[in-house]
N, C-alpha and C positions, 0 to 999 in steps of 0.2 A: 226851248225854241221848237216850232210847228212846221213841218214840212207838208204843202198841200199840193198834191200832184192830181192834175185835170188831163185825161186823155180823150179824145176825139176824132171824127173825121169831119171833115167840111160839107156843108148841106148841098146836096144837088142843085146844080146851076150856079154857083159861086165858084169864082177862081182865087187861086192863091194871092195874087195881087190885093184882090179886095180886102181878103182876110189878113194881111200883113197890114194894112192901112188902118183896119180896124182895131188890130190887135196894139199897134204903135199908138193909137189913140186912147186906148182903153187903159193903157200901161202909163203913159205920161201925164195924161189930163185926169185920171181917177185913181188908180191903184197907188202910184207913187207919192199920193197925198193922203193915204192913210196911215194913221198910227201903227207904228209897230212892224211895220213891212222892213224885211233886212234885205231880201232879193228876190227879184221875179225874173224869170227866161222861158223863153218859147221856142221849141225845136220842133223839125220835121222829119219824119221816118220815110224812108222809100216806100212806096207803096200807098201814100196817102194818110197816115196816121199823123197824128199831131200830139203835143205834150206841152203842158205849162207847169211849169214848178214854181212855186211862191214860198218863201221862207217868211215866217211870222216870228214876231217875239214871244207870243203866247197865243193860246186858244181863243182867249178873248178878244185878240185884237183881229185874229182871222175873222171870228162870227161878226166883229163890228164892220169889218171890210164888205163881208158877204150881205151885209144887211144893207148896207150904204149903196153897194151895188145895184140893187134892186130895183132903184128908182132913178139910177142915173143913164141918161140918154146913149152915152157912149159904151157903157157896158151894154145896154139893150142890143145896141148896133151890133156888136161882138158876137153876143150869144145868139142873135138871129143868123149868123152864119153858119152855127154849127148843126151838125145832124142829131138831133137830141136822140136819136136809138142809139149812138154810139158814145154819147159822152160817159164817162166814169169819173169819179170823185173820191179822194180819200186824204186821210190826214195822219201825219205821222209824228211823233213826239220825239226829238233826238235824246241820246242816251249820254251825251257828254255836257 
């Protein structure tokens, strides 16, 4: 299994409610339909930081989802709300 972690801040001018709506759309309309998805969750930290954790069955599943999201309008709307300079992404393979 692969755990994908994305951290970010919202872009200036966008509020939390806009992001939550876009995140819900991206999750239910896009990511939940991709092969290999185990779980996805979004969390907010005090001070404006955000985190999305997605668990995939394999690296190939995570790669296929990333490729499919590039051309998806709901994913593009989600990405447009992020401050690009704050985005970090990492993948981890589980040991169990």
